[in-house]
TORTI-980808 format. One record per residue: residue number from 0; x, y, z of N, C-alpha, C in turn. Coordinates in steps of 0.05 Angstrom, whole numbers. Atoms other than C-alpha are relative to their C-alpha. Layout:
<rs>
   num       nx       ny       nz      cax      cay      caz       cx       cy       cz
   NUM        X        Y        Z        X        Y        Z        X        Y        Z
...
</rs>
This chain:
<rs>
   num       nx       ny       nz      cax      cay      caz       cx       cy       cz
     0      -26        8       -1      618     1480     -487        8      -17      -23
     1       -5       17       24      653     1446     -550       16      -24       12
     2      -16       24      -10      675     1375     -541       25       -3      -20
     3      -22        4       13      744     1357     -561       -1      -19      -24
     4        1       16       24      754     1327     -632       26      -10       -4
     5      -22       13        1      807     1276     -635        9       -7      -30
     6      -10       11       26      848     1259     -697        4      -29        6
     7       -4       29       -5      855     1184     -707       25       -6       12
     8      -25        5      -11      928     1187     -691        0        7       30
     9        3       -8      -28      914     1227     -626      -15      -19       17
    10       16       17      -16      862     1179     -601       13      -26        0
    11      -16       25       -1      906     1119     -618       21        3       19
    12      -23       -4      -18      964     1148     -581      -12       -1       28
    13       11       -2      -29      919     1163     -519       -8      -31       10
    14        8       26       -8      892     1090     -519       26      -17        4
    15      -25       14       -6      963     1063     -525       11        7       22
    16      -13       -7      -26      985     1103     -467      -18      -10       21
    17       19       11      -18      924     1079     -429        8      -29        6
    18       -7       27        0      939     1006     -445       28       -6       13
    19      -26        6      -10     1012     1008     -435        7        6       29
    20        0      -11      -30     1005     1046     -368      -12      -23       20
    21       17       20      -17      955      994     -343       11      -28        1
    22       -6       31        4      977      927     -370       31        1      -11
    23      -28        0        8     1055      937     -373       13      -28        5
    24       -9       25       -3     1065      864     -348      -22      -18        9
    25       22       19       -3     1012      811     -355        9      -30      -11
    26       -3       28       13     1010      734     -367      -27       -6      -10
    27       24        4       14      964      709     -420        2      -30      -10
    28       -1       26        9      948      637     -436      -18       -4      -21
    29       18        4       22      923      612     -502       16      -19      -20
    30       -9       16       23      934      575     -566       13       15      -21
    31      -15      -11       22      986      592     -618      -14       -4      -25
    32       12       -1       28      957      609     -687       11       21      -18
    33      -10      -24       20      977      646     -752       29        9        6
    34      -28       -6       -8     1051      639     -736       11        8      -25
    35      -13      -10       21     1092      680     -781       31        7        9
    36      -28        3       -6     1169      679     -787       12       17      -23
    37      -13      -19       24     1195      740     -831       31       -4        3
    38      -28        2        3     1267      745     -852       13       16       23
    39      -11      -18      -21     1280      796     -794        7      -13       24
    40       -5       16      -23     1280      741     -741      -22        4       21
    41       24       -2      -20     1217      769     -705      -20      -22       -6
    42       21       20        5     1159      724     -695      -27       14        7
    43       28      -15       -1     1086      747     -702      -19      -26        1
    44       21       20       -2     1027      702     -677      -24       11       14
    45       21       -7      -15      960      703     -647       -5      -22       23
    46        9       16      -25      938      676     -579      -30        0        0
    47       30        2        2      866      650     -581       -6      -20       21
    48       16       21      -14      818      614     -537      -28       -3      -16
    49       25        6       15      747      592     -553      -18       27       -4
    50       19      -25        1      718      666     -546       17       23      -16
    51      -13      -21       10      775      713     -569       28       -4       -9
    52      -27        2       13      843      725     -599       14       27        4
    53      -15      -22        1      899      775     -591       28       -2      -14
    54      -26        2       17      959      791     -638       21        2       20
    55      -26        3      -19     1030      780     -606       24        5      -18
    56      -23       -4       14     1095      806     -629       22      -10       19
    57      -22       12      -19     1156      766     -603       27        7      -16
    58      -23      -10       13     1220      806     -622       22      -17        2
    59      -20       17        4     1282      776     -645       15       -3       27
    60      -19        4      -23     1325      786     -582      -14      -13       22
    61       14       19      -18     1269      756     -536       -5      -24       -9
    62        8       26       14     1252      702     -585       28      -18        3
    63      -26       18       -1     1328      680     -583        1      -14       29
    64       -5       13      -27     1320      665     -509      -23      -22        6
    65       22       20       -3     1258      619     -520       13      -28        1
    66      -17       25       -2     1283      548     -498      -18      -24      -20
    67       16       23       17     1231      512     -549       -7       16      -27
    68       12       -7       26     1207      520     -622      -30        3        0
    69       30       -4        3     1139      549     -631      -12      -15      -23
    70       15       14       21     1089      507     -669      -31        7        2
    71       29       -5        1     1016      520     -690      -16      -20       18
    72       17       14      -18      966      495     -641       13       -5       26
    73      -12        4      -26     1015      495     -582      -13       20       22
    74       11      -19      -21      984      519     -515       23       10       15
    75      -22      -15      -17     1030      570     -482      -10       20       17
    76        6      -24      -18     1030      623     -427       22       21       -9
    77      -17      -22       10     1059      687     -453        2       23       21
    78       -2      -21      -20     1086      744     -408        8       22      -17
    79       -7      -23       15     1090      814     -439      -15       24        8
    80       18      -26       -6     1059      885     -441      -18        3      -24
    81       21       -6       19      997      905     -477        8       29      -14
    82       -6      -27       14     1011      960     -531      -20        3      -24
    83       19       -7       21      976      990     -593       20        2      -26
    84      -16       -2       24     1005      982     -665      -13       23      -15
    85       13      -23       11      986     1053     -690       -8       -3      -26
    86        6       -1       28      987     1043     -765      -29      -15       -3
    87       27       14        3      927      994     -758      -17        4       25
    88       15       -6      -23      901     1018     -689       -7      -27       12
    89        5       27      -10      905      946     -666       14       -5       26
    90      -14        7      -25      921      927     -596       13      -26        1
    91      -19       25        0      975      872     -585       16       -4       26
    92      -15        8      -21     1016      838     -537       30        0       -7
    93      -30        3        5     1094      849     -539        9      -21       22
    94       -9       24      -18     1119      784     -512       30        1        6
    95      -29        0       -6     1185      780     -474        5      -31       13
    96       -4       27       -9     1173      705     -448      -18      -17       -8
    97       23       20        5     1139      643     -469        9      -26       15
    98       -4       26      -15     1127      579     -427      -23      -19      -13
    99       20       20        8     1091      515     -454      -16       -6       19
   100       18       10      -19     1031      489     -423       -6      -28       -9
   101       10       27        5     1010      417     -416       24      -19       -4
   102      -18       17        1     1049      354     -416       13       -3      -25
   103       -9        5       25     1057      345     -489       18       25       -9
   104      -16      -21        5     1082      415     -498       24        3       14
   105      -24        0      -15     1129      412     -443       19      -19       -8
   106      -18       21        9     1157      346     -467       15       10      -25
   107      -11       -8       27     1168      376     -537       22       22        6
   108      -20      -21       -6     1202      438     -507       26      -13       13
   109      -20       14      -12     1244      390     -464       22      -11      -20
   110      -14       15       20     1267      352     -523       13       17      -19
   111      -14      -18       17     1282      411     -567       23       14       15
   112      -21      -11      -19     1326      444     -510       20      -20        3
   113      -21       22       -6     1362      378     -495       16       -4      -28
   114      -10        1       26     1375      369     -570       21       23       -7
   115      -14      -22        6     1403      438     -577       27        5       17
   116      -25       -1      -18     1450      438     -516       18      -26       -2
   117      -16       24        5     1472      367     -532       20        6      -25
   118      -16       -7       27     1493      392     -603       25       20        9
   119      -24      -20       -7     1537      448     -566       21      -17       15
   120      -22       14      -17     1574      394     -525       -2        3       28
   121        3       -9      -27     1548      418     -460       -4      -29       20
   122        3       26      -17     1533      346     -435       23      -18       -3
   123      -22       14        5     1597      316     -458       13       -8       26
   124      -10        9      -25     1630      274     -403       29       12        3
   125      -25      -13       -4     1696      310     -419        1       25       16
   126        2      -22      -15     1671      369     -383       -9       -6       28
   127        7        5      -26     1649      334     -321       23        0       20
   128      -20       -4      -20     1687      351     -256       -3      -23       19
   129        2       21      -21     1703      296     -203      -10       11       24
   130       12       -8      -28     1664      296     -140       22       -7       20
   131      -18        4      -19     1711      301      -80       -8      -24       15
   132        7       21      -14     1715      238      -41       -9        5       30
   133       10       -8      -28     1710      271       28       -1       32       -3
   134        0      -30        5     1686      347       16        4       12       25
   135       -2      -23      -22     1705      404       61      -26       10        7
   136       26      -13       -2     1636      431       52      -19       -5      -18
   137       19        4       21     1571      419       20      -20       23       -1
   138       18      -18        2     1524      472       -9      -25      -14      -10
   139       26       12        6     1450      450      -13      -18       22      -10
   140       20      -21       13     1405      490      -62      -24      -15       -1
   141       24       13        1     1332      471      -51      -18       17       18
   142       21      -12      -17     1268      494      -17        6       -8       29
   143       -6        5      -27     1280      502       59      -23      -14       14
   144       22       13      -12     1208      475       72       -9      -25      -12
   145        7       23       11     1204      417       30       12      -25       13
   146       -8       26      -13     1214      341       48       26       -7       -9
   147      -26        8        7     1277      336        6       22        9       17
   148      -21       -7      -17     1318      378       54        4      -15       23
   149       -2       16      -26     1300      336      115       11      -27       -7
   150      -11       28        8     1317      270       75       31        4       -6
   151      -27       -5        2     1384      302       56       14        5       29
   152      -12       -3      -27     1399      322      129        3      -27       13
   153       -1       25      -17     1381      253      156       21      -19      -15
   154      -19       16       10     1426      218      104       28        9        4
   155      -27      -13        0     1485      267      111       10       -8       32
   156       -8        5      -24     1480      258      189        5      -28        9
   157       -6       26       -4     1476      184      185       26      -11      -12
   158      -25        9       12     1535      176      137       25       11        9
   159      -23      -11       -9     1582      227      161       -7       27       12
   160        8      -23      -14     1562      276      215       22       19        4
   161      -22      -17       -7     1600      337      225       11       17      -24
   162      -10      -13       25     1616      362      152      -20       23        1
   163       16      -25        3     1597      437      145      -18        0      -24
   164       20        0       22     1532      447      105       -6       29       -1
   165        7      -27        7     1512      513       72      -25       -2      -18
   166       24        3       14     1438      515       56       -9       26      -16
   167        8      -25       16     1419      566       -2      -31       -6       -9
   168       27        5        5     1344      569        0      -10       12      -28
   169       10       -9       28     1307      575      -69      -26      -12       -4
   170       24       12        8     1242      566      -99        8      -25      -18
   171       -8       22       15     1241      499     -134      -24       -6      -23
   172       23        4       18     1174      505     -173      -13       26       -6
   173       14      -19        5     1132      555     -207       16       25      -11
   174      -11      -25       10     1143      629     -231       25        7       15
   175      -22      -11      -13     1213      655     -214       21      -20       12
   176      -16       22       -9     1241      588     -193       25       -6      -15
   177      -26        5       18     1291      578     -252       20       22        8
   178      -17      -23       -4     1317      647     -238       17       -1       25
   179      -12        2      -25     1329      636     -166       20      -25        2
   180      -20       27       -1     1363      565     -176       22       10      -16
   181      -22       -9       15     1406      598     -229       20       20       14
   182      -13      -19      -16     1425      656     -182       14      -13       21
   183      -14       15      -24     1441      606     -126       24      -13       -8
   184      -25       10       11     1493      569     -170       21       21       -4
   185      -17      -21        2     1523      634     -190       10       12       25
   186       -9      -12      -21     1527      663     -122       20      -17       18
   187      -17       17      -17     1558      601      -90       27       -1      -11
   188      -28       -3       10     1619      610     -136       20       15       22
   189      -15      -18      -15     1644      661      -86        8      -15       27
   190       -5       18      -25     1644      603      -30       17      -23       -8
   191      -14       28        7     1691      556      -66       22       -5       19
   192      -19        9      -20     1741      560       -9      -14      -11       25
   193       13       10      -21     1688      537       39      -17      -26       -8
   194       17       23        8     1647      485        0       14       -9      -31
   195       -7       12       26     1669      439      -59      -15      -21      -11
   196       23       16       12     1603      404      -73      -25       20        0
   197       26      -15       -1     1537      435      -95      -21      -20       -5
   198       21       23        2     1475      389      -83      -27       18       -9
   199       25      -12        8     1418      416     -127      -21      -20        2
   200       19       23       -6     1356      381     -104      -31       12        3
   201       26       -6       -8     1280      379      -98      -15      -31       -3
   202       16       28        1     1226      320      -91      -11       -3      -26
   203       13       10       24     1188      285     -142      -24       18      -10
   204       26      -13       14     1129      313     -186       -1       -3      -27
   205        8        4       28     1100      321     -253       24       17      -16
   206      -18      -14       15     1138      348     -313       -2       31        4
   207        5      -23       -3     1109      412     -301       12       10       26
   208      -12       -8      -26     1130      415     -227       27        2       -1
   209      -27        0        0     1200      401     -246       10       16      -20
   210       -8      -15       24     1201      449     -302       23       21        5
   211      -21      -18       -7     1247      500     -268       25       -9       -5
   212      -27       12        2     1305      450     -273        2       -7      -30
   213       -4        2       29     1294      450     -349        9       26      -11
   214       -8      -28       10     1316      523     -356       25        3      -13
   215      -25        2       12     1369      536     -403       21       18       14
   216      -20      -17      -14     1400      594     -362        9      -14       25
   217      -11       17      -23     1404      546     -302       16      -22      -11
   218      -21       15       12     1438      497     -349       28       11       -1
   219      -25      -14        9     1490      543     -370       14        6       28
   220      -12       -8      -23     1502      567     -299       12      -29       15
   221      -11       25      -12     1515      494     -277       25      -10      -15
   222      -25        4       17     1563      483     -337       22       17        6
   223      -23      -15       -7     1602      541     -318       11        1       28
   224       -9        0      -29     1606      527     -245       27      -14        3
   225      -28        7       -5     1678      518     -219       -5      -23       23
   226        5       18      -23     1648      478     -159      -16      -24      -14
   227       17       26       11     1624      403     -178      -32        2       10
   228       31        1       -5     1546      399     -180      -11      -30       -3
   229       17       25        0     1505      338     -161      -29        8       -1
   230       28       -8        2     1435      342     -189      -14      -22        9
   231       23       20       -9     1382      304     -149      -25        9        4
   232       25      -11        8     1319      321     -175      -21      -24       -6
   233       20       19        5     1254      281     -170        3      -27        6
   234       -2       26       -7     1246      208     -170       22      -12      -23
   235      -21       15       21     1292      155     -208       -8        3      -27
   236        7        0       27     1249      158     -270       -2       25      -11
   237       -3      -30       10     1252      235     -274       26        8      -11
   238      -26      -14       11     1301      269     -316       -5       27      -10
   239        3      -27       10     1311      341     -329       27        9      -11
   240      -23      -11       13     1363      383     -365       23        2       21
   241      -20       -8      -21     1399      399     -299       16      -30        3
   242      -15       26       -6     1414      321     -292       19       -4      -22
   243      -17        4       20     1445      320     -359       26       16       -2
   244      -23      -16        1     1489      377     -352       20        1       27
   245      -17        0      -26     1511      367     -278       23      -19       -2
   246      -23       17       -1     1577      333     -258       -8      -28        8
   247       11       26       -9     1537      277     -227      -31        1        4
   248       27        2       -1     1464      254     -231       -8      -20       21
   249       11       19      -19     1430      223     -170      -28       -4       -4
   250       25        6        7     1365      188     -180      -23       16       22
   251       18      -12      -19     1333      221     -114       18       20       18
   252      -14      -17      -16     1352      273      -63       15      -17       20
   253      -15       15      -20     1371      219      -11       24      -14      -15
   254      -24       11       14     1417      187      -65       20       17       -6
   255      -24      -21        3     1451      253      -77       15        4       25
   256      -16       -1      -27     1469      256       -3       16      -20        2
   257      -19       25       -6     1496      187       -4       24        4      -19
   258      -24       -5       20     1539      207      -67       17       19        7
   259      -15      -28       -5     1561      273      -36       23       -8       23
   260      -20        4      -20     1598      240       26        3      -33        4
   261       -3       30       -3     1627      170       43      -13       -6       26
   262        9        7      -26     1603      129      100       19       -1       19
   263      -21       -3      -22     1639      145      164       11      -26        8
   264      -10       25       -7     1642       73      183       18      -12      -15
   265      -18       10       19     1673       52      120       25       16        1
   266      -26      -15       -1     1724      106      124       15       -8       27
   267      -14        8      -24     1740       86      197       13      -28       -5
   268      -13       27        8     1749       14      172       23        1      -15
   269      -22       -3       18     1791       37      117       24        9       13
   270      -22      -13      -17     1834       78      167       12      -23       16
   271      -10       19      -18     1841       18      214       14      -22      -17
   272      -13       18       16     1859      -27      156       26       10       -9
   273      -26      -12        7     1914       21      133       18        2       23
   274      -16       -1      -27     1938       29      207       16      -28        1
   275      -13       27       -3     1945      -48      208       21       -5      -20
   276      -19        5       18     1980      -50      144       25       16        3
   277      -22      -16       -6     2027        6      166       16      -13       23
   278      -13       13      -23     2043      -32      232       15      -25      -10
   279      -15       22        9     2059      -93      194       23        4      -19
   280      -21       -8       18     2101      -58      144       24        9       20
   281      -23      -11      -20     2138      -25      203       15      -23       14
   282      -11       25      -12     2149      -94      239       18      -13      -20
   283      -19       12       20     2176     -123      173       26       14       -5
   284      -24      -18        4     2222      -66      164       18       -2       25
   285      -18        2      -23     2247      -71      236       13      -24        2
   286      -13       27       -2     2259     -144      231       22        1      -22
   287      -22       -4       19     2300     -132      167       24       16       11
   288      -22      -13      -12     2342      -81      204       12      -17       23
   289       -9       17      -20     2348     -125      262       20      -24       -9
   290      -18       21       10     2374     -182      219       27       11      -13
   291      -25      -11       11     2424     -136      182       20        6       26
   292      -15       -9      -26     2447     -110      251       14      -28       12
   293      -11       23      -11     2459     -182      274       19      -11      -18
   294      -18        8       19     2496     -201      210       25       19        2
   295      -24      -14       -6     2543     -142      219       13       -4       25
   296      -11        2      -26     2554     -156      291       17      -25       -3
   297      -16       27        4     2577     -228      272       27        6      -13
   298      -26       -5       16     2626     -199      221       21       17       17
   299      -21      -15      -18     2655     -151      274       14      -18       21
   300      -10       17      -19     2672     -209      319       29       -3       -1
   301      -32        3        7     2742     -215      284        7       28      -12
   302       -6      -25       12     2764     -143      269       20       -4      -22
   303      -21        3       16     2822     -169      230       -9       -6      -26
   304        8        4       23     2780     -193      178      -12       25      -15
   305       13      -25       11     2742     -129      169       24       20      -10
   306      -23      -16        8     2810      -93      167       11       -9      -30
   307      -11        9       22     2837     -139      114      -19        7      -27
   308       17       -9       24     2775     -133       69        4       30      -10
   309       -4      -29        7     2781      -58       75       21        6      -14
   310      -24       -4       12     2853      -60       59        1       -7      -30
   311        1        9       27     2840     -100       -3      -15       19      -19
   312       17      -20       16     2784      -51      -28       19       25       -1
   313      -19      -25        3     2837        8      -15       18       -5      -24
   314      -22        6       19     2890      -29      -57      -17       -1      -28
   315       14       -2       25     2838      -39     -114       -7       27       -9
   316       10      -25        7     2814       30     -109       26       16      -11
   317      -24      -14        7     2887       54     -115        9       -7      -29
   318       -8        5       27     2902       12     -175      -19       12      -20
   319       20      -15       18     2838       37     -209        6       27       -6
   320       -6      -31        4     2857      110     -193       24        3      -17
   321      -22       -3       18     2928       99     -223       -3       -1      -28
   322        7        5       28     2903       68     -285      -15       25      -12
   323       20      -24        9     2852      125     -294       19       25       -3
   324      -18      -22        4     2907      177     -282       15       -3      -26
   325      -19        4       25     2953      148     -335      -20        2      -23
   326       17       -5       23     2895      142     -384       -7       30       -4
   327        5      -29        4     2875      215     -370       24       17      -10
   328      -24      -16       10     2947      239     -377        6       -7      -30
   329       -2       10       26     2953      199     -443      -19       17      -19
   330       21      -16       18     2889      233     -469        8       28       -1
   331       -9      -27       -1     2912      302     -446       24        7      -18
   332      -21       -5       18     2978      293     -482       -7        1      -28
   333        8        4       27     2948      273     -547      -16       26       -8
   334       17      -23        6     2898      330     -540       20       26       -1
   335      -18      -24        1     2957      380     -526       17        1      -30
   336      -13        1       26     2991      355     -588      -15       12      -22
   337       18      -12       22     2932      371     -632       -7       26        3
   338        5      -27       -3     2921      434     -602       27       18      -11
   339      -28      -14       12     2998      452     -614       -2        3      -31
   340        1        2       30     2988      434     -687      -18       21      -10
   341       20      -21        6     2926      477     -690        8       29        3
   342      -12      -27       -5     2960      535     -657       19       10      -17
   343      -23       -6       18     3021      531     -702      -14        9      -24
   344       17       -7       25     2971      534     -759      -12       27       -1
   345        9      -26       -2     2942      593     -733       21       24        7
   346      -21      -21       -6     3008      630     -719        0       22      -21
   347        1      -20       22     3007      696     -756       21        0      -19
   348      -21       -3       15     3075      692     -784       -3      -25      -21
   349        6       21       18     3058      623     -813      -22        7      -20
   350       22       -6       18     2994      644     -839        3       21      -21
   351       -7      -22       16     3023      708     -866       18      -11      -24
   352      -14       12       24     3075      670     -908      -15      -18      -14
   353       17       18       16     3026      621     -933      -17       20      -17
   354       16      -16       16     2980      677     -955       17       14      -23
   355      -17      -14       21     3039      715     -987        8      -16      -22
   356       -7       20       18     3061      652    -1024      -25       -4      -21
   357       24        3       18     2987      644    -1049       -4       26      -18
   358        7      -24       16     2983      718    -1068       18        1      -23
   359      -19       -1       21     3046      714    -1110      -10      -17      -22
   360       11       17       20     3019      654    -1146      -25        9      -15
   361       21      -10       14     2954      685    -1158        4       23      -18
   362       -7      -22       16     2988      748    -1184       11      -10      -26
   363      -14        9       26     3030      709    -1235      -22      -14      -18
   364       20       10       16     2967      670    -1257      -18       25      -12
   365       14      -25        9     2930      738    -1264       14       13      -24
   366      -12      -11       25     2983      766    -1310        1      -15      -21
   367        3       20       24     2983      704    -1351      -26        3      -10
   368       30       -2        9     2907      709    -1354       -2       24      -15
   369        8      -27       16     2907      781    -1375       16        2      -24
   370      -21       -5       26     2969      780    -1423      -10      -18      -23
   371        9       17       22     2944      722    -1464      -23       11      -18
   372       20      -11       18     2879      752    -1488        6       29       -8
   373       -8      -27        9     2909      822    -1494       17       -6      -26
   374      -16        5       24     2962      794    -1543      -15      -10      -23
   375       18       13       22     2909      756    -1582      -14       19      -12
   376       15      -25       13     2867      818    -1588       14       20      -14
   377      -19      -19        9     2929      860    -1604        2      -10      -33
   378       -4       10       27     2941      813    -1665      -24        1      -17
   379       23       -3       15     2869      810    -1684       -4       29      -10
   380        2      -28        5     2867      885    -1684       16        9      -24
   381      -19       -2       25     2927      889    -1729       -8       -7      -25
   382       11       13       23     2896      844    -1781      -23       17      -11
   383       23      -17        9     2831      883    -1779        7       25       -9
   384       -7      -27        8     2866      948    -1788       12       -3      -28
   385      -12        3       31     2906      919    -1851      -22       -3      -18
   386       27        4       17     2839      895    -1878      -15       25       -6
   387       17      -24        2     2804      959    -1865       16       20      -17
   388      -16      -18       13     2861      998    -1892        2       -5      -31
   389        1        8       29     2860      959    -1957      -23        9      -15
   390       26      -11       15     2789      978    -1972       -9       27        5
   391        1      -30       -6     2795     1049    -1948       -4       15      -24
   392        0      -17       23     2771     1099    -1998       25       17       -5
   393      -24      -16        1     2833     1140    -1987       22      -14      -16
   394      -18       18       18     2875     1079    -2015      -10        1      -26
   395        7        0       26     2832     1078    -2075        6       31      -12
   396       -4      -28       10     2841     1155    -2083       31        2       -9
   397      -29       -1        3     2918     1146    -2078        7      -13      -26
   398       -7       14       22     2915     1101    -2136      -10       13      -25
   399        9      -15       23     2887     1157    -2183      -27        1       -3
   400       30       -3        5     2812     1149    -2175       -5       25       17
   401       12      -25       -9     2767     1204    -2157      -30       -4       10
   402       29        3       -5     2697     1211    -2119      -13       23       -7
   403       17      -22       11     2643     1252    -2151      -22        3       16
   404       23       -4      -15     2588     1286    -2110      -13       24       -9
   405       11      -24        9     2534     1335    -2124        1       20       23
   406       -4      -22      -19     2529     1401    -2087      -11       -4       27
   407       17        8      -28     2483     1369    -2035       16      -23       11
   408      -16       19      -12     2537     1316    -2021       -6      -28       -6
   409        7       24        8     2504     1262    -2058       19      -14      -19
   410      -20       16       17     2552     1208    -2087       -9       -6      -26
   411       11        7       28     2544     1202    -2165       16      -23       -6
   412      -11       27        7     2554     1131    -2185       -4       -7      -32
   413       10        5       30     2521     1136    -2256       -2       24      -12
   414        6      -26       19     2517     1184    -2314      -30        5        0
   415       27       -9        4     2445     1177    -2308      -10       15       23
   416        6      -18      -21     2448     1215    -2241        8       29       -6
   417      -11      -26        6     2480     1275    -2278      -17       13      -21
   418       13      -16       21     2451     1332    -2322       22       19       -8
   419      -18      -22       12     2484     1382    -2372       -5       25       17
   420       -2      -27      -13     2503     1445    -2334       -1       -2       31
   421        1        8      -28     2500     1409    -2267       28        4       12
   422      -22       -1      -12     2555     1430    -2219        8      -21       21
   423       -8       22      -13     2595     1374    -2187       25        4       17
   424      -27       -1      -13     2653     1367    -2134       14      -26       -1
   425      -14       21       -1     2707     1319    -2148       23        1       19
   426      -19        2      -19     2746     1291    -2093       26      -13       -9
   427      -24       16       10     2820     1274    -2107       15       -7       27
   428      -14        9      -23     2875     1248    -2057        3       24       15
   429      -11      -24      -12     2900     1317    -2041      -20       25       -2
   430       19      -25       -1     2835     1362    -2050      -22       -6      -16
   431       27        4       12     2768     1374    -2084        3       21      -23
   432        3      -16       25     2754     1403    -2156      -29        6       -2
   433       34       -4        2     2685     1437    -2170        1        4      -34
   434        7        1       30     2665     1429    -2244      -28        1      -10
   435       30        2       11     2605     1437    -2288       -1      -16      -25
   436        3       21       24     2580     1385    -2338       -7       12      -23
   437        7      -11       26     2582     1407    -2408       -7      -18      -21
   438        9       26       18     2572     1336    -2441       -1      -23       15
   439        5       24      -13     2552     1268    -2419        4      -22      -18
   440       -1       21       18     2578     1205    -2453       -7      -25       14
   441       14       24      -11     2539     1141    -2438       11      -24      -16
   442       -8       22       18     2565     1073    -2459      -19      -13      -17
   443       23       11       17     2499     1059    -2485       -8       20      -20
   444        4      -18       19     2497     1124    -2522       11       26        8
   445      -12      -26       -7     2517     1199    -2522      -21       20       -3
   446       20      -21        3     2473     1258    -2508       12       23       11
   447      -13      -21       -8     2493     1331    -2497      -18       25       -8
</rs>
């Protein structure tokens, strides 16, 4: 039985299919080396440890989502699929996500992402929403089994028991935590009619423990939230990207709960103080009304005084009304005179007579304007005709002169243009003679 003989391409494709089918999603940890950045925007590098290395391809679309800048020697965890680059027969990792490893790398990635988002203006205070003083409902996004949720419950019940709470459970650490936190913020937008504060929280931990709260996707979800977000992550010295982009940052989960609701006792004291102020104001107003009533009562003891005072006011009002009417009538009369003059000016007969008189004047001026240049041009034309007539060839012919031309019509001005035997036309006043030259006499000499 003959064994199958593979071509290099066939064997490579089969190996590629086996690797891609078995290792379609793996996590690989190693040190970055041989980092290449071609103009295409794709990234190529090796992941190595003390015993081996594997080539990696980080294509442009996936690389654009990486929250930090890659550097040689950085320790990372890469997620991707194993494939084979057929032209070289080399197996490689197609990376779709990178995470830094170690405090130094995490801190570098944090600073890089923070600088980029700050440059976009996402942290600007102009975008911060105010936290309602007494919320109608609070949504809590945290781990349902952690210590933070119990601290939050204790503070909320102590400060203002009875406010509706909506707990949205989520991972707060490890793989998938950032995606769940982001999804929680986005899902809660549908409950804006029930809650008007979101408390994003977890207890303290290392930078790596809190890394889910440094995710760019979570930061953009908080920025886009229409419901104000309080970030209460870690301890007082811990800072995350979520703290920077949130509408309010609390140093601890307990502090976040305190910032979310007022103290009920303080509210009751404020209400009592307002009630007391309201009662005092009512008493002051009541006393004022009572004093005014007593004053009016005293004045009413003698009705004649009230009648006289009112009668005087009526007389004053009558005089003011009479003066006002006269003034108004005078103004209306002047206005009527002006309108009458304007109406008379707009009367068709008056306007027609004025326009006819103007038309006659314009017609007379037009005749004068037209006649004067015509007479001037007629006199000039007569003079030009006289001058032209005086130099006309016909006038010359009338005086006995003649014009001599060749048979071709050329005017003969000199004997030098003529030849013996040549036929010429001689034009007189009343006709033309045709003659032939038999002799030529020149003032300078004679030839024939």
